[in-house]
ROMIVEX-786592 format. One line per field, with one value per residue (C-alpha): residue number from 1; residue in three letters; z, x, y. Coordinates in steps of 0.05 Angstrom, whole numbers. Each point is the difference from the previous one (the first is absolute). Layout:
N
pos: [NUM ...]
code: [ALA ...]
up: [Z ...]
east: [X ...]
north: [Y ...]
REM end
This chain:
254
pos: [1 2 3 4 5 6 7 8 9 10 11 12 13 14 15 16 17 18 19 20 21 22 23 24 25 26 27 28 29 30 31 32 33 34 35 36 37 38 39 40 41 42 43 44 45 46 47 48 49 50 51 52 53 54 55 56 57 58 59 60 61 62 63 64 65 66 67 68 69 70 71 72 73 74 75 76 77 78 79 80 81 82 83 84 85 86 87 88 89 90 91 92 93 94 95 96 97 98 99 100 101 102 103 104 105 106 107 108 109 110 111 112 113 114 115 116 117 118 119 120 121 122 123 124 125 126 127 128 129 130 131 132 133 134 135 136 137 138 139 140 141 142 143 144 145 146 147 148 149 150 151 152 153 154 155 156 157 158 159 160 161 162 163 164 165 166 167 168 169 170 171 172 173 174 175 176 177 178 179 180 181 182 183 184 185 186 187 188 189 190 191 192 193 194 195 196 197 198 199 200 201 202 203 204 205 206 207 208 209 210 211 212 213 214 215 216 217 218 219 220 221 222 223 224 225 226 227 228 229 230 231 232 233 234 235 236 237 238 239 240 241 242 243 244 245 246 247 248 249 250 251 252 253 254]
code: [MET SER ASP ARG VAL SER PRO TRP PHE LEU VAL LEU VAL ALA ILE ALA VAL ALA GLY ALA VAL LEU ALA VAL ALA GLY THR PRO ALA ALA LEU ALA THR GLY THR SER PRO LEU LEU THR ALA GLY VAL VAL LEU LEU VAL LEU GLY GLY TRP ALA VAL SER LEU CYS LEU HIS GLU PHE GLY HIS ALA LEU VAL ALA TYR ARG ALA GLY ASP ARG SER VAL ARG SER LYS GLY TYR LEU THR LEU ASP ILE ARG ARG TYR THR ASP VAL GLY LEU SER PHE VAL LEU PRO ILE VAL ILE LEU LEU VAL GLY GLY ILE PRO LEU PRO GLY GLY ALA VAL TRP ILE ASN HIS GLY ALA ILE ARG SER ARG GLY ALA ARG SER LEU VAL SER LEU ALA GLY PRO GLY THR ASN LEU VAL LEU GLY ALA LEU LEU THR ALA ALA VAL ALA LEU VAL PRO MET PRO ILE GLY LEU ALA ILE GLY LEU SER CYS LEU ALA PHE ILE GLN VAL ILE ALA PHE VAL LEU ASN ILE ILE PRO ILE PRO GLY LEU ASP GLY PHE GLY VAL LEU GLU PRO PHE LEU PRO LEU SER ALA ARG ARG LEU ALA ALA ARG VAL ARG PRO TRP ALA PRO LEU VAL LEU PHE LEU LEU ILE ILE GLY VAL PRO GLY VAL SER SER ALA PHE PHE GLN VAL GLY GLY ASN LEU PHE ALA ALA VAL GLY GLY ASP ALA GLU LEU ALA PHE PHE GLY TYR SER GLU LEU ARG PHE TRP GLU]
up: [-1981 76 37 64 36 -25 48 -19 28 64 4 -1 55 41 -7 27 56 18 1 47 46 1 12 60 26 -7 36 71 -18 -37 59 48 -43 -54 -54 -23 -63 8 -2 -62 -36 18 -26 -64 -13 19 -42 -62 5 12 -60 -45 24 -17 -70 -13 32 -43 -64 23 11 -72 -25 43 -22 -73 6 29 -53 -58 -11 9 -25 68 29 -54 12 73 27 49 36 31 -29 -6 -59 -40 8 -60 11 72 -2 -22 31 67 15 -22 39 62 -10 -13 63 41 -27 -16 45 -58 -18 -77 -38 -11 -41 -55 -28 -74 -7 -63 3 -60 42 54 -4 9 9 73 11 -32 46 59 -21 4 66 32 9 38 35 27 28 34 32 24 31 35 29 25 35 31 24 33 32 23 16 59 -26 17 -23 -49 -38 1 -32 -54 -16 2 -47 -48 7 -18 -61 -24 5 -36 -55 -9 -6 -50 -41 -4 -31 -71 -43 -56 27 69 21 12 -74 -14 41 -48 -65 -22 1 -39 -74 -49 -12 76 5 -58 31 68 -35 -27 70 41 2 31 35 66 0 -8 58 43 -13 19 66 19 -31 11 74 -12 -39 49 61 -32 -18 69 30 -38 19 72 4 -32 49 59 -32 4 70 -8 53 -34 58 -2 -77 5 49 -47 -59 44 14 -75 -20 57 -34 -3]
east: [1293 0 -25 -14 -63 -61 -35 -66 25 19 -70 -29 50 -23 -73 14 41 -56 -50 49 1 -76 -8 46 -36 -68 19 -16 -70 -10 21 -45 -63 9 -1 41 -10 74 22 -45 27 70 -8 -31 57 54 -27 -18 64 41 -34 16 73 3 -28 61 48 -31 11 69 16 -17 41 61 7 -12 54 50 -18 14 -57 29 -64 -35 46 -17 -73 6 -20 59 -25 -61 -44 -70 -15 50 -36 -50 -68 -7 -74 -2 66 -5 -70 -38 39 -8 -76 -6 41 -45 -66 16 58 39 70 -11 65 17 52 43 70 14 61 41 5 44 55 -4 57 -34 -69 19 12 -67 -33 34 -26 -70 12 31 -64 -42 63 5 -72 17 62 -36 -55 55 35 -65 -20 69 -7 -67 28 66 -10 -45 -53 -71 -55 -26 64 6 -68 15 68 -30 -55 53 45 -60 -16 73 -6 -66 30 56 -49 -43 60 36 -62 27 -53 15 3 28 71 -6 -12 59 45 -17 -9 72 4 -69 -2 -16 -73 -15 28 -43 -62 17 9 -72 -32 48 -46 -60 28 16 -68 -34 42 -20 -75 9 30 -52 -58 10 0 41 53 0 8 56 38 -3 14 66 16 -16 44 57 -10 4 63 35 -21 -63 -53 -67 -40 37 -6 -75 -8 39 -45 -62 28 21 -71 -32 -68 -18]
north: [2622 3 -62 37 -21 37 49 -32 -66 35 32 -71 -22 61 -19 -71 29 50 -60 -38 60 7 -74 4 63 -34 -64 22 21 -66 -41 42 2 -53 51 60 44 20 -73 -13 62 -22 -71 24 50 -50 -57 42 41 -62 -36 60 -2 -76 14 43 -50 -56 35 24 -74 -16 60 -12 -72 21 52 -48 -49 46 47 69 33 -7 53 53 -16 18 -68 -1 62 -34 54 -24 45 -40 -65 10 29 28 -12 -73 -18 36 29 -62 -50 43 5 -76 -13 46 -26 -73 -16 -28 27 6 6 71 35 -26 13 -9 -46 -7 -75 -1 34 -54 -47 -69 -34 -12 74 17 -50 34 70 -26 -34 62 37 -53 -20 70 -5 -66 27 62 -46 -40 62 29 -63 -3 72 -16 -64 28 75 19 47 25 -46 52 1 -75 -10 51 -31 -70 20 30 -60 -48 45 -7 -75 -1 43 -49 -58 38 24 -67 -36 -21 34 49 73 -20 -9 -75 -9 46 -47 -58 37 4 -77 -10 -14 55 -24 0 72 23 -29 33 68 -6 -14 44 62 -34 -63 36 30 -65 -27 59 -10 -74 18 50 -35 -75 -20 -65 40 54 -47 -39 61 31 -70 -5 73 -14 -62 38 58 -48 -32 66 10 43 7 -13 30 65 5 -15 58 44 -19 16 71 9 -16 36 10 -75]
REM end
């Protein structure tokens, strides 16, 4: 089976690039009048398109490490092509995370790849398979913040990329929490006793949902979560003010 990059992934990249172009085009009007529908549209497309691209890269990270660790089935399943359609249900794994991000501002974990853990050579390798996804988000966040800091660019593009970078960092923080159903638990799971793994399997379907409800519904939990994300964002060189402006454009109706 060919491992060529899927055209669907390239479409998502094109949407993000189009958003970047619109953000740049809308910058002069925003600087002159304080507002620009063109800038807003650009930031929305850039952030949502970029988030969709990162969903694919997150799952590709899992699949690539699994493939190198012994699970050859990920290639036949098309996971190495970055095709969003391969990462389980498109509605639940792609559309829903985009909607939650747009409405709630939280990067809900998206797609999933089915790994044959029995084919993975060691417990350490299985742990790395789980770590690869959120690790990809953190690397993307760091690269985007570096681009904003080091490459001269219009302010409209800077706020869009900073917002996207912050979302990547928040996605890392959310995914690395060690509860069943999230990658953070997958990092630990290979080293846990069988009884703990069986208990985790029973709560796995709803544990992430409970966490999500706590984050959006309990002020203390929400503030702590975003505080950790903000501290990590600052640690990788992110500009919180630019990211805030990006969020305000992304959620323009508020």
